[in-house]
Structures are given as C-alpha cells and as structure tokens.
C-alpha positions as CSV (number, residue, x, y, z in Angstrom):
1,M,124.1,140.5,113.1
2,K,124.4,138.9,109.7
3,E,122.7,135.5,109.4
4,A,125.1,132.6,108.8
5,V,124.7,130.7,105.5
6,H,126.3,127.5,104.3
7,K,127.0,125.9,100.9
8,V,124.9,123.0,99.8
9,I,126.6,121.1,96.9
10,F,124.4,118.7,94.9
11,L,126.1,115.6,93.5
12,P,126.9,114.6,90.8
13,S,126.1,117.9,89.1
14,Q,128.3,120.0,91.5
15,R,125.6,122.7,91.5
16,T,126.0,124.9,94.5
17,V,123.4,126.8,96.4
18,T,123.2,128.4,99.9
19,A,121.1,127.5,102.9
20,K,120.6,129.4,106.2
21,R,122.2,127.9,109.2
22,G,119.8,125.4,110.8
23,E,117.6,125.1,107.6
24,I,116.0,121.7,107.1
25,L,117.7,120.0,104.1
26,L,114.4,118.9,102.7
27,D,113.3,122.5,102.4
28,V,116.5,123.3,100.5
29,L,115.9,120.4,98.1
30,R,112.3,121.4,97.4
31,R,113.3,125.0,96.8
32,E,116.0,124.0,94.3
33,S,113.8,121.5,92.5
34,Q,116.0,118.5,93.4
35,P,114.3,115.1,93.0
36,I,113.4,113.7,96.3
37,S,110.6,111.4,97.6
38,A,108.8,112.5,100.7
39,V,105.7,110.4,101.0
40,C,104.6,111.6,104.4
41,G,105.3,115.3,103.5
42,G,108.3,115.6,105.7
43,R,106.7,114.5,108.9
44,G,109.3,111.9,109.6
45,N,107.0,108.9,109.2
46,C,108.0,107.3,105.9
47,G,111.8,107.2,105.7
48,K,111.6,107.9,101.9
49,C,113.4,111.3,101.8
50,K,116.8,109.5,102.2
51,V,119.9,111.3,100.9
52,L,123.6,110.4,100.9
53,L,125.8,113.1,102.6
54,D,129.3,112.9,101.2
55,E,130.4,115.7,103.6
56,G,128.9,117.7,106.5
57,S,126.8,115.0,108.2
58,E,129.0,115.1,111.4
59,A,127.8,118.6,112.2
60,F,124.3,117.4,113.0
61,P,124.0,114.0,114.7
62,P,121.2,111.5,113.7
63,T,117.9,112.1,115.3
64,L,115.8,109.5,117.1
65,T,113.5,109.4,114.0
66,E,116.5,108.6,111.8
67,A,117.7,105.9,114.2
68,R,114.2,104.3,113.9
69,L,113.8,104.6,110.1
70,L,117.4,104.0,108.9
71,T,119.6,101.0,109.5
72,R,122.9,101.3,111.3
73,D,124.7,100.4,108.1
74,E,122.9,103.2,106.2
75,I,123.8,105.8,108.9
76,A,127.4,104.5,108.9
77,A,127.5,104.9,105.1
78,G,126.4,108.6,105.4
79,Y,122.6,108.3,104.7
80,R,120.3,110.7,106.4
81,L,116.7,111.7,106.2
82,S,116.5,115.2,104.6
83,C,113.3,116.0,106.6
84,Q,115.4,115.6,109.8
85,F,118.8,116.9,108.9
86,K,119.6,120.6,109.6
87,V,122.3,122.3,107.6
88,M,124.9,123.4,110.2
89,T,128.0,123.5,107.9
90,D,128.8,123.2,104.2
91,V,127.4,119.9,102.9
92,R,127.7,117.7,99.8
93,V,124.6,115.7,99.1
94,K,123.5,113.1,96.6
95,T,119.8,112.7,96.2
96,E,119.3,110.1,93.5
97,D,121.1,108.0,91.0
98,P,122.2,109.9,87.9
99,E,119.7,108.0,85.7
100,V,116.9,109.1,88.0
101,D,118.0,112.7,88.0
102,S,117.1,112.8,84.3
103,A,113.5,112.2,85.3
104,V,111.9,113.1,82.0
105,S,110.7,110.1,80.1
106,K,109.1,109.6,76.7
107,P,106.0,107.3,76.9
108,S,104.8,105.8,73.7
109,L,102.5,108.0,71.6
110,P,98.8,107.1,72.0
111,K,96.6,106.5,69.0
112,I,94.0,109.1,68.6
113,M,90.5,108.0,67.4
114,I,88.8,111.1,66.2
115,R,86.4,111.5,63.3
116,E,87.2,115.1,62.4
117,I,89.9,117.5,63.3
118,S,88.1,120.6,64.4
119,P,90.3,122.6,66.8
120,Q,89.3,125.7,68.7
121,V,92.2,127.4,66.8
122,R,92.2,127.8,63.1
123,L,93.6,130.1,60.4
124,E,91.6,132.6,58.4
125,E,93.0,134.4,55.4
126,F,92.4,138.1,54.8
127,S,93.2,140.7,52.2
128,L,92.5,144.3,53.2
129,S,92.0,147.4,51.1
130,K,94.6,150.0,51.8
131,P,93.5,153.2,53.5
132,D,93.7,156.6,51.9
133,I,92.3,160.1,52.5
134,H,88.9,159.0,51.3
135,D,89.0,155.8,53.4
136,Q,89.9,156.5,57.0
137,V,88.5,153.4,58.6
138,S,90.6,152.2,61.6
139,D,93.0,149.3,61.2
140,Y,91.0,147.3,63.7
141,S,87.7,147.8,61.9
142,R,89.3,147.2,58.5
143,L,90.6,143.8,59.7
144,I,87.4,142.8,61.5
145,S,85.2,143.6,58.6
146,A,87.3,141.5,56.3
147,L,87.0,138.3,58.3
148,V,84.1,135.8,57.7
149,T,84.0,134.7,61.3
150,E,80.9,135.9,63.0
151,R,81.5,138.8,65.3
152,P,85.3,138.6,65.4
153,R,87.3,140.7,67.9
154,I,90.7,141.4,69.3
155,D,91.0,141.2,73.1
156,R,94.8,141.0,73.4
157,L,96.2,144.5,74.1
158,N,99.6,143.6,72.9
159,L,98.2,142.5,69.5
160,L,96.2,145.7,69.3
161,R,99.3,147.7,70.0
162,N,101.2,146.1,67.2
163,L,98.3,145.9,64.7
164,P,99.2,149.0,62.7
165,R,102.8,147.8,62.2
166,I,101.9,144.2,61.5
167,I,99.3,144.7,58.7
168,R,101.6,147.3,56.9
169,E,104.6,145.0,57.1
170,M,102.4,142.3,55.6
171,D,101.1,144.7,52.9
172,Y,97.6,144.2,54.2
173,R,97.5,140.5,53.4
174,G,97.9,137.6,55.9
175,R,96.3,135.0,58.1
176,A,94.5,135.6,61.3
177,V,94.9,133.0,64.0
178,M,91.4,132.6,65.4
179,Y,90.5,131.2,68.8
180,G,86.8,130.8,68.3
181,S,85.8,134.4,67.3
182,E,88.8,136.0,68.8
183,V,91.9,137.0,66.8
184,I,94.9,136.0,68.9
185,D,97.7,136.5,66.3
186,I,98.3,137.6,62.8
187,L,100.7,135.7,60.5
188,P,102.2,136.5,57.1
189,F,100.4,134.9,54.2
190,S,103.6,133.1,53.3
191,D,104.1,131.6,56.8
192,E,103.8,127.8,56.6
193,S,105.2,127.0,60.0
194,G,101.9,125.5,61.3
195,I,99.8,125.9,64.4
196,F,100.1,123.6,67.4
197,G,98.5,122.7,70.7
198,V,99.6,121.3,74.0
199,A,97.7,118.9,76.2
200,I,98.7,118.5,79.9
201,D,97.7,115.9,82.5
202,I,98.8,117.0,85.9
203,G,98.6,113.8,87.9
204,T,99.4,113.6,91.6
205,T,102.4,111.4,90.9
206,T,103.2,112.1,87.2
207,I,102.9,115.0,84.8
208,A,102.4,114.2,81.1
209,V,102.6,116.7,78.3
210,Y,101.6,116.1,74.6
211,L,102.4,118.2,71.6
212,A,99.8,118.1,68.7
213,D,99.7,119.5,65.2
214,L,96.3,121.3,65.0
215,K,96.1,120.9,61.2
216,S,96.8,117.2,60.8
217,G,95.7,116.1,64.3
218,E,99.0,114.2,64.7
219,I,100.5,113.9,68.2
220,L,104.1,114.9,67.5
221,A,105.7,114.0,70.8
222,V,105.0,113.3,74.5
223,R,107.1,113.7,77.6
224,S,106.4,112.9,81.2
225,A,108.1,113.5,84.5
226,P,107.4,112.9,88.2
227,N,105.3,115.6,89.8
228,P,107.8,117.6,91.9
229,Q,105.1,118.2,94.4
230,S,105.7,114.6,95.6
231,S,108.4,116.0,97.9
232,Y,105.7,117.8,99.8
233,G,103.6,114.6,100.3
234,Q,102.5,111.7,98.1
235,D,98.8,112.4,98.3
236,V,96.6,115.4,97.9
237,I,95.7,115.7,101.6
238,S,99.4,116.0,102.5
239,R,99.8,118.8,100.0
240,I,96.7,120.6,101.1
241,D,98.0,120.3,104.7
242,Y,101.3,121.9,103.6
243,T,99.5,124.8,102.0
244,M,97.6,125.4,105.2
245,K,100.6,125.3,107.4
246,R,102.9,127.5,105.3
247,D,102.2,131.2,104.5
248,K,103.6,130.7,100.9
249,G,102.6,127.0,100.7
250,V,100.4,127.3,97.6
251,D,103.1,129.4,95.9
252,E,105.8,126.8,96.6
253,L,103.8,123.9,95.3
254,R,102.7,126.0,92.3
255,A,106.2,127.1,91.5
256,A,107.4,123.5,91.6
257,V,104.9,122.3,89.0
258,L,105.4,125.3,86.8
259,T,109.1,124.7,86.6
260,T,108.5,121.1,85.4
261,L,105.8,122.2,82.9
262,N,108.1,124.8,81.4
263,K,110.9,122.3,81.0
264,L,108.7,119.6,79.5
265,I,107.2,121.9,76.9
266,D,110.6,123.3,76.0
267,D,111.9,119.8,75.5
268,L,108.9,118.9,73.3
269,C,109.4,122.0,71.1
270,R,113.1,121.4,70.8
271,E,112.6,117.7,69.9
272,S,109.9,118.4,67.3
273,E,111.5,121.6,66.0
274,V,108.4,123.6,66.8
275,S,108.5,127.3,67.7
276,K,106.9,127.9,71.1
277,E,105.3,131.0,69.6
278,R,103.3,128.8,67.3
279,I,101.5,127.0,70.2
280,Y,98.1,128.6,70.4
281,D,96.0,126.3,72.4
282,T,96.6,124.3,75.6
283,S,94.2,122.1,77.5
284,I,94.9,121.0,81.1
285,V,93.3,118.2,83.2
286,G,94.0,117.0,86.7
287,N,92.3,116.3,90.0
288,T,90.6,119.2,91.6
289,T,93.5,119.9,94.1
290,M,96.1,119.9,91.4
291,I,94.1,122.4,89.3
292,H,93.5,124.7,92.3
293,I,97.2,124.8,93.1
294,L,98.1,125.4,89.5
295,L,95.9,128.4,89.5
296,G,97.2,129.6,92.8
297,I,93.8,129.0,94.5
298,S,94.0,127.7,98.1
299,P,92.6,124.1,98.3
300,E,92.0,124.5,102.0
301,R,88.2,124.1,101.8
302,I,88.6,120.8,99.8
303,A,90.1,119.1,102.8
304,S,87.3,119.5,105.4
305,S,83.6,118.8,105.4
306,P,81.5,119.8,103.5
307,F,84.4,119.6,100.9
308,I,83.7,122.7,98.8
309,P,86.1,123.6,95.9
310,A,86.4,127.2,94.7
311,F,85.2,126.0,91.2
312,T,84.7,122.9,89.1
313,G,83.6,124.3,85.7
314,G,85.7,124.8,82.6
315,K,87.8,128.0,82.4
316,V,89.9,129.7,79.7
317,F,93.0,131.8,80.6
318,E,95.9,133.6,79.0
319,S,99.3,132.0,79.5
320,R,100.6,135.0,81.4
321,E,97.8,134.6,84.0
322,L,99.2,131.1,84.8
323,D,102.9,132.3,84.6
324,L,103.4,130.0,81.6
325,E,104.3,132.7,79.1
326,E,107.9,131.5,79.1
327,S,107.0,128.3,77.3
328,I,103.7,129.0,75.6
329,P,103.6,132.8,75.2
330,S,100.9,132.8,72.4
331,S,98.6,130.2,73.9
332,K,95.2,130.3,75.4
333,I,94.8,127.8,78.3
334,Y,91.6,125.7,78.7
335,I,91.0,124.0,82.0
336,M,88.6,121.1,81.5
337,P,85.6,121.0,84.0
338,G,85.8,118.7,87.0
339,I,83.0,117.2,89.0
340,S,83.6,117.6,92.7
341,A,86.3,118.3,95.3
342,Y,87.7,114.8,94.8
343,V,86.6,113.8,91.3
344,G,88.4,116.1,88.9
345,S,88.7,116.9,85.3
346,D,91.0,113.9,84.8
347,I,87.9,111.7,85.2
348,T,85.9,114.0,82.9
349,A,88.7,113.6,80.3
350,G,88.8,109.8,80.8
351,I,85.1,109.5,80.4
352,L,85.3,111.3,77.1
353,S,88.3,109.5,75.6
354,S,87.7,105.9,76.7
355,G,84.4,105.2,74.9
356,F,82.7,105.1,78.3
357,V,79.7,107.1,77.2
358,E,79.3,105.4,73.8
359,D,79.3,101.9,75.3
360,S,75.7,100.6,75.5
361,G,76.3,98.4,78.6
362,N,77.0,99.0,82.3
363,V,80.6,100.3,82.3
364,L,82.9,100.9,85.3
365,L,85.9,103.3,84.8
366,V,88.6,103.1,87.6
367,D,91.6,105.4,87.8
368,I,93.8,103.8,90.4
369,G,96.2,106.1,92.2
370,T,96.6,107.8,95.6
371,N,93.0,108.8,95.0
372,G,90.9,106.0,93.6
373,E,88.6,107.9,91.3
374,M,85.9,106.0,89.5
375,A,82.7,106.3,87.4
376,L,79.9,103.8,86.8
377,K,77.4,104.2,84.0
378,R,74.0,102.5,83.9
379,G,71.9,103.5,81.0
380,D,72.2,107.3,80.6
381,R,73.1,107.9,84.3
382,I,76.7,108.3,85.5
383,F,77.7,107.9,89.1
384,T,81.2,108.9,90.4
385,C,83.1,108.8,93.7
386,S,86.6,109.0,95.1
387,T,88.3,106.9,97.7
388,A,91.5,107.6,99.6
389,A,93.5,104.6,98.4
390,G,96.7,106.0,99.7
391,P,100.1,105.9,98.1
392,A,100.8,102.1,98.3
393,F,100.3,101.6,94.6
394,E,102.7,104.4,93.9
395,G,105.3,102.9,96.2
396,G,104.5,105.0,99.2
397,N,104.4,103.4,102.7
398,I,106.0,100.2,101.2
399,S,109.3,99.3,102.7
400,Q,111.0,98.9,99.4
401,G,108.3,100.6,97.4
402,T,109.1,102.9,94.4
403,I,107.4,104.5,91.4
404,A,107.7,102.6,88.2
405,R,111.2,103.7,87.5
406,S,114.2,101.8,86.2
407,G,114.9,98.7,88.2
408,A,111.4,98.6,89.9
409,V,110.0,95.1,90.0
410,D,107.0,95.4,87.8
411,H,105.7,91.9,87.2
412,V,105.9,88.7,89.3
413,W,104.8,85.2,88.2
414,L,104.5,81.6,89.4
415,N,106.1,79.1,87.1
416,G,105.4,75.7,88.6
417,R,107.2,75.9,92.0
418,D,109.5,78.7,90.9
419,I,108.7,82.4,91.3
420,G,110.1,84.8,88.7
421,F,110.0,88.5,88.3
422,S,111.0,91.3,85.9
423,T,112.2,94.9,86.4
424,V,111.6,98.1,84.5
425,N,114.2,98.2,81.7
426,G,115.6,94.9,83.0
427,S,117.8,96.9,85.4
428,K,119.1,96.0,88.8
429,V,116.4,95.9,91.4
430,S,115.7,99.4,92.9
431,G,112.5,98.4,94.7
432,I,109.0,97.3,93.8
433,C,106.2,99.3,92.1
434,G,102.4,98.9,92.3
435,S,102.0,96.4,89.4
436,G,104.7,94.2,90.9
437,L,103.0,94.4,94.3
438,I,99.7,93.2,93.1
439,D,101.4,90.4,91.2
440,A,103.4,89.4,94.2
441,I,100.4,89.3,96.5
442,A,98.5,87.2,94.0
443,V,101.5,84.8,93.6
444,M,101.8,84.5,97.3
445,I,98.2,83.5,97.6
446,G,98.5,81.0,94.8
447,A,101.6,79.5,96.4
448,G,99.9,79.1,99.8
449,I,102.3,81.6,101.4
450,L,99.6,84.2,102.1
451,G,96.1,83.7,103.5
452,E,93.1,85.8,102.5
453,S,93.3,87.5,105.9
454,G,96.7,88.9,105.0
455,R,98.6,86.7,107.3
456,I,102.0,85.6,105.9
457,K,104.1,82.6,106.7
458,G,107.3,84.1,108.2
459,E,108.3,87.7,108.7
460,Y,108.6,88.6,105.0
461,F,108.4,87.3,101.4
462,E,111.6,87.5,99.4
463,L,111.9,87.8,95.7
464,E,115.4,86.9,94.5
465,G,116.8,86.7,91.0
466,P,119.7,87.8,88.8
467,A,118.6,91.4,89.1
468,G,118.7,91.4,92.9
469,I,116.5,90.9,95.9
470,V,113.4,92.7,97.2
471,R,111.4,91.9,100.3
472,I,107.7,92.3,101.1
473,N,106.9,92.4,104.8
474,K,103.7,92.2,106.8
475,R,103.2,95.9,106.9
476,D,103.5,96.1,103.1
477,I,100.8,93.5,102.7
478,R,98.6,95.4,105.1
479,E,99.1,98.6,103.0
480,V,98.0,96.8,99.9
481,Q,95.0,95.4,101.7
482,L,93.9,98.9,102.8
483,A,94.4,100.4,99.4
484,K,92.6,97.7,97.5
485,A,89.8,97.6,100.1
486,A,89.2,101.4,99.6
487,I,88.9,101.0,95.9
488,R,86.6,98.0,96.0
489,A,84.5,99.6,98.7
490,G,84.0,102.7,96.5
491,V,83.0,100.4,93.6
492,S,80.5,98.6,95.9
493,V,78.9,101.9,96.9
494,L,78.5,103.0,93.2
495,M,77.0,99.6,92.3
496,D,74.5,100.0,95.1
497,R,73.7,103.5,94.1
498,A,73.2,102.4,90.5
499,G,71.1,99.4,91.5
500,I,73.3,96.8,89.8
501,E,75.2,93.7,90.9
502,T,78.6,92.2,89.8
503,R,77.0,90.0,87.1
504,D,75.4,93.2,85.6
505,I,78.8,94.8,84.8
506,D,79.6,94.5,81.1
507,R,83.0,96.2,81.1
508,I,85.6,97.5,83.5
509,L,88.1,100.1,82.2
510,L,91.4,100.6,84.0
511,A,92.7,104.1,83.4
512,G,96.1,105.7,84.2
513,A,99.6,104.4,83.8
514,F,99.2,102.1,86.8
515,G,95.9,100.7,85.4
516,N,97.7,100.1,82.1
517,Y,100.4,97.9,83.6
518,I,98.6,95.8,86.2
519,D,97.6,92.2,85.4
520,P,93.8,92.3,85.4
521,E,93.7,88.6,86.4
522,N,95.7,89.3,89.5
523,A,93.7,92.4,90.3
524,L,90.6,90.2,90.3
525,R,92.4,87.5,92.3
526,I,93.1,89.8,95.3
527,G,89.6,91.4,95.2
528,M,90.5,94.8,94.0
529,L,87.8,94.7,91.3
530,P,84.3,93.1,91.1
531,N,84.7,89.4,90.1
532,V,83.7,89.6,86.5
533,P,85.2,87.4,83.7
534,V,88.7,88.7,83.1
535,E,87.9,89.3,79.4
536,R,85.6,92.1,80.5
537,V,88.5,94.1,82.0
538,S,90.5,96.4,79.7
539,P,93.3,98.8,80.3
540,V,92.7,102.1,78.5
541,G,96.1,103.8,79.2
542,N,96.3,107.4,80.2
543,A,92.7,108.2,79.4
544,A,93.0,111.6,81.2
545,G,95.9,112.7,79.0
546,L,94.2,111.4,75.9
547,G,91.0,113.4,76.8
548,A,93.2,116.5,77.1
549,V,94.6,115.8,73.7
550,L,91.1,115.5,72.2
551,A,90.2,118.8,73.8
552,V,92.8,120.6,71.7
553,L,91.9,118.7,68.5
554,D,88.2,118.9,68.7
555,S,86.4,122.0,70.0
556,G,83.2,120.0,70.3
557,I,84.8,117.9,73.1
558,R,84.7,121.0,75.3
559,E,81.0,121.4,75.0
560,R,80.5,117.7,75.7
561,A,82.8,118.0,78.8
562,E,80.6,120.8,80.2
563,D,77.4,118.8,79.5
564,I,78.7,115.5,81.0
565,S,80.4,117.0,84.0
566,G,77.2,118.9,84.9
567,S,75.0,115.8,84.6
568,I,77.1,113.4,86.6
569,Y,75.8,112.3,90.0
570,Y,78.6,112.5,92.6
571,V,78.4,110.1,95.6
572,E,80.0,111.4,98.8
573,L,81.4,108.3,100.6
574,S,81.8,110.1,103.9
575,G,78.0,110.5,103.9
576,R,77.4,106.8,103.9
577,K,77.0,105.4,107.4
578,D,77.8,101.9,106.2
579,F,81.0,102.8,104.3
580,N,83.4,101.6,107.1
581,E,81.5,98.3,107.2
582,I,81.8,97.9,103.4
583,F,85.5,98.8,103.6
584,V,86.2,96.2,106.3
585,D,84.3,93.5,104.3
586,N,86.6,94.1,101.4
587,L,89.9,93.8,103.3
588,A,90.1,90.0,102.6
589,L,92.5,89.0,99.8
590,R,90.0,87.0,97.8
591,E,87.9,87.3,94.6
592,G,84.6,88.9,95.2
C-alpha cells in the first residue's frame, strides 16, 4: 500500500515540499532548512518552535503541551508548536517574519593587527625547458625541479591528471600555487585574478564567514547567519543527544551547517566578485562538538564522563572530504586545534587574536554563550574551563527571549525615575536578547524592584515604550541567575587554581558577539564577573573569528596554535567536589 503524503507550503515564499502522513512538522522544517527556533531540541519544553498555520491546523487538534505553552488567543489565531503538530493533510505554514527569513547579516569588518602577511598559500613563478628526444624528463619532474621551494610535490590526483595539458597550454611558463611545499594549482603567468582565503567561525548560535585577500591581507567581506542546528537544540548537549537518538543524527546536523556555509561563501564571492576557484585556503574554528559534527564524527563520547573527544589537534583536509567542494573546490581546509571536550578551537583562536598571551598581567578571557568558555593567564601558565551557562543569554528559556535580531531589546537604562530601552535597528519590539536582559536586571536592582536574592516585586517587570512592550517574569530572572552563576563559578575555580584573587586580575576580555554588546558595568553589577574596576573590562569582539582570519593570513599562527593548545591546563569542573557550593554562592545578584 502506497504511503500517504501531503503538501507543506511555506509562506511567504510559496515553496512547496511533501511530508509523510503523520510526520512531525518540526522534522519537515529541519529537513527543508526553514528557520525555526527549538531551544529544547523538540522535546516540548520551551514553546519556541511556534509557527502560524494558515491552513491545515484543524486536521490535528492542539496537544496538552500546546495548551500549556501557547495562549488561547495564539491557538485561536492558528499558532501551533511544530514539535507537536503532525501533518495529517496539506498545510500552509509561516515560520518567521520575512525580514528574519533573510537571516544572513553583514557584521562590520574587523581591523586586523598583523605585522607581516605570510599565508600558507603563495605563488611561485616557473619557466620550464621544453622536452625533446634528448630530454625525456617527465612533466612532473620538470616542474618540481624548477621550483625553489624545498622538496615540492603534487598530491592532488586531479592536478596530476591535467598537468601535461596545463603546462603545454601555458607554453611551459606559469605560476604554481603553493600550500607549504605542495603544489595545489597551476595558473597562467598572465593571471592576475589573485589568491584568497576564507575564515569560518562555527558558533553554537551563529556562523560567521570572512573572505580575505592573501596578497594584501585585507578582509574583503564578512557574512553571518544563525546556526541552523539551533532547530535541533540551543546547546551542544541537546545536539549531541539528538545525534545519539537518531540513526542519521550526525548527518542531519552536518547537512544543515554545510548548507549554510555554502550559501554564505557563495554570497561573499558574489559580493566581492571573487571566483570560488581562487579560494585556496580555509581555516575553521568552533567548539569541539561543532567541529566533530562538521567532520561527521560522532560527539557521543563528549557528553558523558570521562568526556573524551575523538581528537583536539589541528588537522588539514581537502574541501571534498568535508563536502565543501561546491563553494571552495580548490581550497585546503585547516581545523585549528582545540583544548578539550568543552573548550574548543574557538578559545584557542581567541587567545591568539586578543593579545591575551602578549599581556604581561593576569588576564581573564571569557566567551559568554550557551557554554561559558574561559581562560585565565598567570605568568606563563594558562588555565581553561567551560561551564554550562545554558541558552538564557541567547534568548533561550526566556519567556520573550530572542537572539539579537531586528526588534530585540538590546539595551535598558535608568534615567532618573524613568526606564528607557532601545531595540536592534530601532524596530518594533520582537523580544529581548542577552545584553538587554543583563541591563534590565541591573536596572531593576538599581530601581529597588529586584532584590539580590532574585525576588521581584510583583509577578513581572514590564518595559514599555514607543517600540512596544516586553515583560520579564520570575522564571526569566531565575534563568539569568543560573547562567551568570555558572560563569562566575567557573571563573572562581580558575582563580583558585591559578592562586590569584579578584584584586590580582589586571584585565578581563569579553569575547564573542554577546560579550561585545553587553554593558560591562551592568555585568559587574549583577555579579557575572569578578568585581574589578570597570575600566579593566574590555570587549574584544568576535575573537574566535578574528583568530581564524589570522590563521589564513599568517602561517606562523598555526604553529603557535599547536604550541599554545598543547600547553594549556584544562580544569574539569565536574571533578571539583566544591563546585556546586561555589555555584550556589554566586547565585546572588550582587557585585562580588
């Protein structure tokens, strides 16, 4: 008997796909790369995978979970939870506002501070003698002997296959594209189209891609987009859990991120008028789970004690091995080394790009996200750890929480007796993001609305202005407390391990997009960071992405990355019997 299928029509694009009868709508959205938030990974706990059904909702009545997480007005208007809804007839579904559907954004270009452009890829000119009956040296040996690079070689079979044709078409004169001592391409001598590199930061929430000119060292363009894996869960544990429960779980998550990477790179090339065939080097950083999934390696062993990753060292691959030959067919791919199961190459990259090592004082680097990864330097020793901060600062588990998208409340302030706020792009309120949450908590404390225990006067705190209204309830405040306590407890453990106190910290670096936008004074006020003078706290932007850029512009960075990652002392917090006590001590919303 033929299995029944139904049409699923996405609005406003009108794109139509098919779904098996009884298939969960969230699975359809994931498979078709439709933007959807599913903080809890589709378990029916968060209520974030909300969609508007224009047609077809009557075929499957609301579940008890939907009745609990959606209001009566929302259900009456046609809203449903995609993790609960089963496709039992043709449906028309709207997932996000049109402006959010175009999820790709263009962050500002970072300023690169690099002494000398020395990429792994370079051009070497050659001029070959032509063979004759008295000179029967092979084409390969003829080319190799003409290069000044020590022990050059060709490893790419496709290049070797085409070598006889290429050198004759070029009349035995051209430029060899060298990756270290390997010839990876051969260009005509007259070709002036340039050589380029791509740097990629695969964050749990956001993916950022940079396009760099390997000759000038200029960053030509940058694009970012939400990590599509967020529809499988906001944090790495949720995603690992998904890979363990589904036979093709790793493949699904990997396909999602590859689709986004290919689109971002294509957009960059189109914008900068760069041929994708001229991208010869790519560096990638990310937390250990993100890198494992990208490579198609099961992260299962990362999730349970003793937390053993398949690898942490640096690796080099061909683009076809990662299924990225569509967007970077000529490129080598360098994976920067990580440190442990929960401190990845994103921290290695941040350490290298932020001036962390060069600073002579005691420096704390904190990358605040769903995983609070941090590093503390005392003298020539570096200590790292990771804490499960949870998704609150990315909008997860917050009643009106959202990522920092258009309309998100991003800053809140107290002006006399009045409380004001701003939204991203000045748009109508769409929710509140992490930086706005921290500001709001600090303002509530300052206004006497919220006590240090987290107890609020009334059921909720309401922000109202020309852009709209957003509410922060008791549960939201508790989520912020838990997140900030996890980060502060991790810092406390590192300080204890390094043998220093708060007064000894000379500098705190806040990394990541979130760290770049939070108000340091308010972060100190709620006790997220050690109580140092505010002038010692500095945002350093997307230090991970910048480190990835440095890795394509300076080959020496790669050697430094291997040295640094191998010498860092990782502190496993679950091995500390006193961690829970330290965590509880840091729940209070006060400076400390």
